[in-house]
KOLZA-608506 format. One line per 5 residues: number of its first residue (from 1); their letters; for each residue x negated, y, z negated of C-alpha. Coordinates in Angstrom, 2 decimals, decimal comma. Each point is the difference from the previous one (the first is absolute). Layout:
# residues N
NUM	a	X/Y/Z  ...
# end
This chain:
# residues 400
1	mrlgl	5,47/-33,62/8,34  -0,84/-3,40/-1,46  -3,16/-0,20/2,12  -1,11/3,44/-1,16  0,72/-0,92/-3,60
6	reatl	-2,07/-3,15/0,29  -2,96/1,85/1,53  0,18/2,73/-2,63  0,21/-2,58/-2,81  -3,04/-1,87/1,30
11	gatal	-1,90/3,24/0,28  1,17/1,29/-3,38  1,21/3,26/1,57  3,18/2,02/-0,24  2,63/-0,21/2,76
16	ivtda	2,02/2,79/1,60  3,19/-1,07/1,79  1,44/2,61/2,39  3,62/0,15/1,23  1,06/-2,16/-2,96
21	dridl	3,65/0,97/0,55  -0,01/-2,14/3,15  -0,83/-3,17/-1,93  2,78/-2,20/-1,37  0,51/1,09/-3,60
26	atlig	0,12/-3,52/-1,47  -3,21/-0,95/1,81  -1,65/3,20/-1,17  0,95/-0,53/-3,67  -1,16/-3,62/0,04
31	tleaa	-3,36/0,96/1,50  -0,54/2,81/-2,49  0,85/-2,17/-3,00  -2,51/-2,65/1,08  -2,78/2,48/0,78
36	qipia	-3,12/0,09/-2,18  -1,48/3,19/1,47  1,10/3,67/0,03  2,50/0,72/2,80  1,23/3,37/1,25
41	ltadr	3,03/0,32/2,25  0,99/2,84/2,33  3,52/0,41/1,34  2,19/2,62/1,61  2,82/-0,65/-2,47
46	rlaln	0,22/-0,95/-3,64  -0,17/-3,75/-0,74  2,01/-1,80/-2,69  -3,08/-1,18/-1,92  -0,82/0,03/-3,70
51	wptfa	-3,50/1,38/0,52  -1,26/3,58/-0,40  1,15/2,13/2,93  -1,38/3,35/1,16  2,11/2,12/2,35
56	ipalg	-2,18/2,20/2,22  2,01/2,90/1,43  -0,12/0,69/3,72  -2,23/2,82/1,17  2,47/2,87/0,06
61	hdraq	-0,23/3,27/1,89  -1,56/1,99/-2,86  -2,76/-2,54/-0,68  -0,70/-0,34/3,71  -0,19/3,77/0,32
66	tlwry	-2,53/0,15/-2,84  -2,15/-2,69/1,62  0,11/1,70/3,40  -1,03/3,34/-1,54  -2,83/-1,68/-1,85
71	glgpg	-1,18/-1,93/3,06  0,21/2,84/2,52  -1,48/2,56/-2,37  0,78/3,65/-0,76  1,49/2,15/2,73
76	devta	1,92/-2,82/1,66  3,09/-0,01/-2,20  2,43/0,49/2,90  -1,37/-3,06/1,80  0,06/-2,00/-3,23
81	drmah	3,64/0,87/-0,62  0,94/-0,91/3,58  -1,75/-3,37/-0,18  1,64/-0,84/-3,34  3,41/0,74/1,48
86	qfrls	-0,53/-1,73/3,35  -1,98/-3,15/-0,88  0,25/-2,60/-2,75  -3,47/-1,47/-0,33  -1,40/-1,71/-3,06
91	aadil	-2,28/1,92/-2,34  -3,10/-1,74/1,37  1,04/0,65/3,61  0,69/3,69/-0,71  -3,48/0,50/-1,42
96	rvaad	-1,58/-1,97/2,86  1,78/1,98/2,74  -0,64/3,30/-1,77  -3,73/-0,75/-0,26  -0,19/-0,89/3,70
101	trcqg	1,86/3,09/1,23  -0,97/2,69/-2,47  -0,26/3,49/1,57  1,27/-1,30/3,38  3,47/1,55/-0,14
106	adava	3,55/-1,24/-0,48  0,36/-1,60/3,45  -3,11/-2,13/-0,51  1,20/-1,13/-3,43  3,46/-0,88/1,34
111	kacla	-1,54/-1,93/2,91  -2,17/-1,99/-2,40  3,01/-0,77/-2,21  1,96/-1,28/2,97  -2,91/-2,09/1,26
116	hsttl	-0,48/-1,51/-3,44  3,64/-0,77/-0,71  1,16/-1,26/3,40  -2,74/-2,57/0,59  2,15/-2,78/-1,48
121	ldrfa	3,13/1,46/1,56  -1,50/-0,39/3,47  -0,09/-3,77/-0,48  3,77/-0,31/-0,22  1,33/3,18/1,62
126	taidc	-0,46/2,20/3,05  -0,27/3,76/-0,13  2,77/1,79/1,91  -0,92/3,12/1,94  2,28/2,71/-1,42
131	rhdwd	-0,18/2,49/2,86  3,65/1,06/0,06  1,76/2,67/-2,04  3,58/0,93/-0,82  0,60/1,60/3,41
136	dlvlp	-0,59/-3,40/1,63  2,88/-1,64/-1,87  3,38/-0,14/1,72  2,40/-1,27/-2,66  3,42/0,94/-1,43
141	prqmr	-0,03/2,67/-2,76  0,70/-2,49/-2,80  -3,02/-2,13/0,86  -2,22/3,09/0,21  1,14/1,10/-3,46
146	llrsi	-0,76/-3,42/-1,49  -3,47/-0,08/1,55  -0,79/3,44/-1,40  1,19/-1,14/-3,43  -2,76/-2,65/0,04
151	vqrar	-2,51/2,82/0,39  1,66/1,92/-2,83  -0,18/-2,98/-2,37  -3,68/-0,61/0,74  -1,00/3,66/-0,09
156	hartv	1,68/0,78/-3,33  -0,61/-3,31/-1,77  -2,47/1,44/-2,50  2,37/2,83/-0,96  3,02/-2,25/-0,50
161	ydqwg	-1,68/-3,01/-1,60  -2,78/1,62/-2,03  0,95/3,59/-0,75  3,75/-0,57/-0,37  -0,33/-3,36/-1,74
166	fgekl	2,02/-2,18/2,38  -2,89/-2,47/0,20  0,48/-1,03/-3,62  3,77/0,29/-0,32  1,70/-1,08/3,19
171	apnrg	-2,34/-0,89/2,86  -3,03/-2,15/-0,81  -0,52/-0,65/3,73  -1,71/3,10/1,33  -0,28/-1,16/3,58
176	vtalf	2,46/0,36/2,85  1,49/-3,01/1,77  2,00/0,65/3,15  1,88/-2,53/2,11  0,16/0,78/3,71
181	sgpsg	2,65/-2,09/1,75  0,97/-0,05/3,63  -0,73/-1,57/3,39  -3,45/-0,13/1,56  -1,03/3,24/1,65
186	agktl	2,28/2,15/-2,17  -2,91/1,99/-1,49  -0,81/-1,76/-3,29  -3,78/-0,08/0,44  -0,08/3,48/1,51
191	sagvv	1,96/1,41/-2,96  -2,32/-1,63/-2,54  -2,94/1,59/1,82  1,61/3,44/-0,07  0,62/-0,26/-3,76
196	ardlg	-3,57/-1,18/-0,65  -1,47/2,78/2,14  2,07/2,66/-1,78  -1,41/-1,24/-3,32  -3,54/-0,28/1,37
201	lplyr	-0,16/-3,73/-0,83  -1,24/-2,98/2,03  2,57/-2,56/1,13  -0,69/-3,75/0,26  2,11/-2,68/1,62
206	vdlsa	-0,25/-3,22/-2,05  -0,75/-3,09/2,08  2,33/-2,59/-1,50  -1,61/-2,84/1,97  -3,30/0,71/-1,76
211	tvsky	1,64/0,56/-3,39  2,32/-2,95/-0,45  -2,01/-3,13/-0,77  1,00/-3,64/-0,20  -2,30/-0,43/-2,99
216	igete	1,60/0,40/-3,42  -0,86/3,31/-1,65  -1,88/1,44/3,00  2,87/2,18/1,21  0,29/1,69/-3,39
221	kqleq	-3,75/0,65/-0,12  0,00/1,56/3,44  3,06/2,12/-0,78  -1,72/1,23/-3,15  -3,04/1,01/2,04
226	ifsaa	2,22/1,86/2,47  1,93/1,93/-2,64  -3,12/0,78/-2,06  -1,93/1,24/3,03  2,98/2,10/1,11
231	eagna	0,27/1,58/-3,44  -3,72/0,74/-0,11  0,08/1,73/3,38  3,49/1,46/-0,42  0,94/-1,74/3,23
236	clffd	3,57/-0,63/1,14  0,92/-3,61/0,76  2,27/-0,98/2,89  1,45/-3,52/-0,16  1,40/-0,66/3,47
241	ecdal	2,65/-2,72/0,36  -0,14/-0,25/-3,77  2,67/-2,73/-0,14  -2,80/-2,59/0,09  -1,37/1,25/-3,31
246	fgkrs	2,97/1,66/-1,66  2,64/-2,56/0,98  2,60/-1,47/-2,31  -1,14/-2,60/-2,50  1,23/-3,50/0,72
251	evsda	1,37/-2,82/-2,12  -2,89/-2,07/-1,32  0,00/-3,42/1,63  -3,72/-0,71/0,19  -3,42/1,38/-0,95
256	hdrya	-0,11/2,20/3,09  3,20/1,81/-1,04  -1,27/0,40/-3,55  -3,26/1,65/1,05  1,72/2,13/2,64
261	niets	2,28/1,36/-2,75  -3,04/0,63/-2,20  -1,51/2,10/2,81  3,22/2,01/0,28  0,14/0,55/-3,77
266	yllqr	-3,61/1,15/-0,06  0,67/2,42/2,85  2,98/1,43/-1,87  -2,15/0,67/-3,07  -2,85/1,47/2,03
271	leihr	2,25/2,27/2,01  1,57/1,28/-3,20  -3,31/1,30/-1,38  -1,48/1,19/3,30  -0,83/3,71/-0,07
276	givfl	-0,12/0,64/3,74  2,36/0,15/2,95  1,30/-3,23/1,51  2,04/-0,19/3,19  1,99/-3,19/0,55
281	asnyp	1,14/-0,34/3,61  2,61/-2,56/0,97  2,29/-0,78/2,91  2,14/-2,10/-2,35  0,30/1,77/-3,38
286	qnide	2,72/-2,41/-1,11  -2,69/-2,71/-0,28  -1,96/1,89/-2,67  0,27/-1,26/-3,57  2,42/2,12/-2,05
291	aftrr	-2,62/0,36/-2,72  -2,12/1,98/2,46  2,87/2,20/1,11  0,54/1,05/-3,63  -3,60/1,22/-0,10
296	idltv	0,27/1,99/3,23  0,13/3,76/-0,49  1,28/0,94/3,44  1,58/-1,86/2,88  -0,19/1,53/3,47
301	efpmp	2,06/-1,66/2,71  -1,29/0,66/3,50  2,92/-0,29/2,43  -0,23/-0,38/3,75  -0,03/3,58/1,32
306	daglr	3,19/1,38/1,48  0,14/1,69/3,41  -1,04/3,39/-1,35  -3,01/-1,37/-1,86  -0,99/-2,12/2,99
311	salwq	0,01/3,06/2,24  -2,16/1,82/-2,54  -2,41/-2,94/-0,09  -0,33/-0,06/3,80  -0,96/3,68/-0,13
316	rllpp	-1,98/0,10/-3,24  -2,28/-2,97/0,76  -1,23/1,46/3,28  -3,48/1,57/-0,25  -0,01/3,62/1,28
321	aagae	-2,84/-0,81/2,38  2,16/-2,55/1,82  1,98/2,80/1,65  3,04/-2,24/0,20  3,34/0,94/1,50
326	idadr	2,52/-2,54/-1,25  3,70/0,03/-0,74  -0,33/-0,77/-3,72  3,74/0,46/-0,61  0,89/-2,57/2,64
331	lgrqf	-2,59/-2,49/-1,23  1,18/0,42/-3,58  3,65/-0,51/0,87  -0,53/-2,85/2,42  -2,38/-2,34/-1,83
336	elsgg	0,31/-1,27/-3,57  -3,67/-0,31/-0,92  -1,93/0,27/-3,25  -2,62/2,66/-0,49  -2,74/-2,59/0,48
341	sirnc	1,52/-1,15/3,30  0,30/3,58/1,25  -3,67/0,52/-0,81  -0,88/-3,15/1,97  2,12/1,20/2,94
346	lvtaa	-1,74/3,38/0,11  -3,44/-1,61/0,07  1,12/-2,36/2,79  1,57/2,91/1,90  -3,27/1,91/-0,21
351	flaae	-1,92/-2,86/1,61  2,67/-0,40/2,67  -0,20/3,72/0,80  -3,81/-0,13/0,15  0,11/-2,99/2,35
356	dgaer	2,62/1,81/2,09  -2,33/2,97/0,44  2,60/2,29/-1,55  -1,00/3,23/-1,69  2,38/-0,57/-2,86
361	ietrh	2,20/-2,63/-1,62  3,48/0,05/1,49  3,29/-1,56/-1,06  -0,36/-2,74/2,64  -3,24/-1,13/-1,63
366	clmav	1,79/-0,17/-3,35  2,80/-2,09/1,53  -2,55/-2,45/1,38  -1,68/-0,12/-3,40  3,32/-0,69/-1,73
371	aqeye	0,60/-2,87/2,43  -3,37/-1,48/-0,97  0,82/0,43/-3,70  3,32/-1,77/0,54  -1,78/-2,85/1,72
376	ktgrp	-2,58/-0,26/-2,78  2,67/-0,29/-2,67  2,24/-2,32/2,01  2,81/2,50/0,57  1,79/-0,25/3,37
381	ltrad	0,03/2,87/2,47  3,58/1,07/0,64  1,64/2,56/2,23  1,75/1,43/-3,07  -3,38/0,89/-1,54
386	fgeaf	-1,92/1,19/3,07  2,76/1,38/2,20  -1,14/1,03/3,49  -3,57/-1,11/-0,71  1,11/-3,60/-0,55
391	lqlrp	-0,42/-1,12/3,62  -3,44/1,60/0,30  -1,27/-1,48/-3,25  1,34/-3,54/0,35  -2,08/-1,03/3,07
396	arngg	-3,17/1,43/-1,54  0,68/-1,98/-3,18  0,75/-3,24/1,80  -3,03/0,43/2,18  -2,25/0,07/-3,07
# end
């Protein structure tokens, strides 16, 4: 800021300082008091300054709807209303997209909105292919009800917050934050994809390795870009292994701890005003800062499936074209596997059956696949697990 101020002073020009709320307040006040040129500040939140302040309201649904109708022209009101509800672009971006896609139909407009709003998101996140629907989920009834309640909250947000006034009185945060907890392979990512598909929204997995920076202030900037891009494109965010970013704040013993806590505090504030859907996935929910848990709307615990659910998974995950004949009840009772592990076993069994020249996948192929899955995860093969097949499987395993 000081360098910009010096250049502007030498050139006798005004200076605009963006993201002023990220600058230390004492430094900011001292710089402003010493300035001899006009300075304008922009910030996402109000600053404690004794200078004239102008609050510019966010572009709400009604104003966005008016801009879309103006940009797309007469006769396209239905498309304009859909775009205003589904996307949260700036006024300039709305007019730009509308001009580029006028008279091309709703799908073309929506595609242009997504392309425009997810360009920045692609730098820090990966799109998840949401190909599954509710029939593909094998979960206990309680978990299914909670997942459907996420859809309900997102689908009726405008009615509850705007028409019924809850947005002003009780719930300033109009987004939905859901914590998915449970072991790997329990169905957390799959469930997020099903919810996103039901709502017709894109789903992005945030790459924490690309987001968290060792440089002071960079993590907050990148998080802001992620949340802003997600809001613009109405995209759902999926923070996998979120403990790294949402972990408990530590006692301050050095500068590293201080700035790590600043990052956590910023994330708390940003999550509170986010207007979209955020999925937080964790294998260790007890490590998440309590301040985050208070801001979570729904918590869905994904347990390891019981025997009945495992049997259903063995049957449900098989493609009809595979023509398999397997004893799903036996496999479900005999092996305590997660849904992800069962999926891996079925793929392995299919390759084993193809190599065997078999016309279909049989139970013996599944047993061999389970043995490989055990070996991969470091679990020992025991007679108690494999029964009569133990002696046949053990030599094959030891022989590589």
